[in-house]
N, C-alpha and C positions, 0 to 999 in steps of 0.2 A: 430159641430157634436156631437152626443151623446157620452159621455165618455166611456161607456161600449163597444160600437161598435168600438171606436177608439182603445181601449186597445186590443180588440179581433183581430182587423186587424193588429195591431203591432205584437202581439204574433204569428199570422199566418205568417206574413211577415218574421219573424225570424225563422220559421221552425216548429212551434207548429202544431201538427196534430189535437188536440182537445183542445177546450177552453170553460170554463164555470165559473159561479159565484155562490158561496154559501153564503147566508146571515148568519150572526153570530148566528141567532136564531136556525139554524139547528145543532149547536154544543152543544146543551143542553145535559148535562151529561158527557161532556168531563172531563178527569182526572184533578185534581187540577194542576194549573199552565200551562195547555195545551189548555185552551179555548182561541180563538183569542182575546177576549176582555181583558183577563188577560195579554196576551203578548203585546198587543198594546191597551192602553186605548183609548176608543172611537171608536174602530174598528167596522165597519158596514158590511164588506164583505170580502170574500176571493176569489181572482181571481186565478183560477186553470188552468193549461195547461199541456198537455202531448205531448211527442214525441215518435212516434212508433219506434220499432226495425225492421230493414230490415229482410224479410222472410229468405233470404239465410244465414244471420248471425245467425238466430235462429237454422238453420239446421246444425250448425257447426260440430256435431259429424260424419256426413256423408261425409265430404269433405276430399280431398287429399288421398283417399284410393288408394293404388297402387303406390303412389309417390315414386320415387327412392331416394328422398332427406329426407323423413321423415319416418323412420321405424315405423311399427305398434305400437311398444312398446312406442314410443314417440309422435306419431301423435296426439292423443287426447289432451295430455298436451300442445303441441305446439299450437294447434288450440284454446284451452280454453284461454291460456295466451295471444296469439297474435291477435286473432280474437274476440272471444266472450267478454273477459274481457275488451278489448279496444273498438271495434266497437259497441258492444251491451250494454256496461255499462258505462265505464269511459268517453268516448267522449260525449255520449248523456247527461250524468249527468252534465258534465262541461258546455255543451252548454245550458242546462236548467237553470243552475245557472246564466249564462250570460243574458239569457232572463229575468229572475227574477230581476236581478239588473237593467237592462234597464227600465223595466216597473215600478219598485219601484222608480227609480230616476225621471221618467216622472211624476209620481203621486205627488211626493214631490215638484217638480218644479211647479206643478199646485196647490200647497197649501194643499195637502192631505198627512199627515204623513203615512208612509207605512213601512213594514218590511217583510223580507223573510229569510228563513232558507235554508242552503244547502240541496241538494237532499239526502244526506246520513248523517250518524252520524260521518263521518270522522273528525279527528282532536281533538276529545274529549280524555281525559285521558284514558289509556288502561282499567282501572277498570270499565269504563262506556261504553265501546265499544259495549256491548251486551244489554244495557238497551234500552227502547223505545226512539225513536228520540224525539228531543225537540218539534217538531211539526209534525203531521202525514199528509203527503201529500196524502196518500191513503184515509184516512177518508175525507179529503177535496174534493178529486175527486168524491167520492160517493155522498157527500152532495152537490156537484155542478151538480149532475144529469148526470155525464159522464160515469157511469157504476155502477156495484154492486160488493160487495165482493164475490169472488168465494171460493170454498172449498180449493183452494191453498192459500187463505188468501191474495191475491193481487186483484187489481181492474180488473174486466172483462168487457170490452167494447163491444158494438155490432159490431163495425167495425173492430177492431184490436184484439179482445179477450183480454188476459192479457199481450200481447206483446207490452207494452208501459210503459214509465217511466214518472214521474211526478215532478212538482214543483208548488209552489203557492206563492202569494203575499197577505199579510194581509194589509188592508187599511181602513182608516176612510172615504174614498170616498163612496158616496151613489150609488153603482153600481146596475144594474138591475139583480135580481136573475135569474138563469136558472131553468127550471122546473126539478123536480126530475124524475128519470127514472121511466117509467110507466110499462115496461115489463121486465121480467127476462132476463139476458144475460148468466147466469151460469146454465147449465143443472142439477146441483146439484146431488142428490142421484141417479138420473137416469143415470148419467154418471160415476162419480167417477174415471175418467181416471187419474187425477193428483194424487189421493190418491193411486190407485193401482200401478202406475209406480214410486212412490217414493221409491228408493231402501232401504232407512233406516227406512221406515215407520214413517216419521216425521210428517205426516199430519193425524189428527184425527178429524172427524166431531163431532160437539157437540152432546151430547146425545139426545137433543130435538131441532130440527130446524123446523121452519115453512116453509115447502118446497115450497109453492106457493107464498110466499112473496118475494119482492125484498129485498135482504140482505144489509141493510145499515151498519151493523156491521159484523165482521168476524164470519162465521158459523162453523169454525173449529179452532183447536188449533195446533200450530206448535212447535215441540220440536226443538228449534234453535240449541242446541248443537249437536243433531243428524243430523240435516240438514247441519251444518257446516262440520261435520266429513265426511258425504257422499260426499260432494262436493270436498273434498280433496282426496278421494280414488276412485271415480267413475267418469264417464262422465255425471253425472246428473245435472250439473250446468245449470240452465235454463230449465230443463226438464218439470217441472210443468207448465211452460209457453208454451213450445213447443208442448206438447201433447194435450192441450186444443183445442177442435174442434171449439169453437166460433171464428168468425172472419176470418176463414181460406178460405172463398169463395170470391176470387177477382172478381169484376164486375158481381156479380150474378151467378157465376159458382157454381156447387155443391161443398160442403166442402170436403177438402181432409184431410185424417188422416195422421199425421206426427208422426213417432215413432223414 
């Protein structure tokens, strides 16, 4: 069986919602020491896979209203810590890491050296916690044709919008590339919902963006310190994902706005 198809079936069988392949040539211009071929000599492709976040988990700020067990003053904090941070973030990330390990081990057993990085920058010394990750799974997902960067600086997919998390495996295996995205998935400056609803104003579109082009690189800048502070003092964690209208229409139904 074709190796690319085998790996795709494996990833989907382990829960991946989207799978694609980016050839290393699409990473031209990557920062020093972040290009796949610098991280893995002889690398030919990056296998990228994402796992969606459940819709009701994304709607966490609206849950448990009127509960006799969670007073309003504590409700949002409890939901963020016990539901969103776990079901919408940590558990998915941990599972993606397991998928990456399984795929990388399969490739190496088949004679193809491979490498993967965890989904987050967790575990690095504290002074490096806010620097760019060792490898950008977001850039890999865009270069695998699975979506485009949105104004929220995460990958916006046609089916799930930005409500999906990523991991990837770098490999020397000659995998078949997926086509790049042909049509935009972010409504861009005609929408701006993520920018308007960011309570700290952490998202700022670039002064000049080519509005009609598929954004292979971030079209906005995020003030990460402001973003972090807002998440600690408001219920905005995940809001820039939640309010995006893309991918909100299940089974062809009209898109619904979530606030």
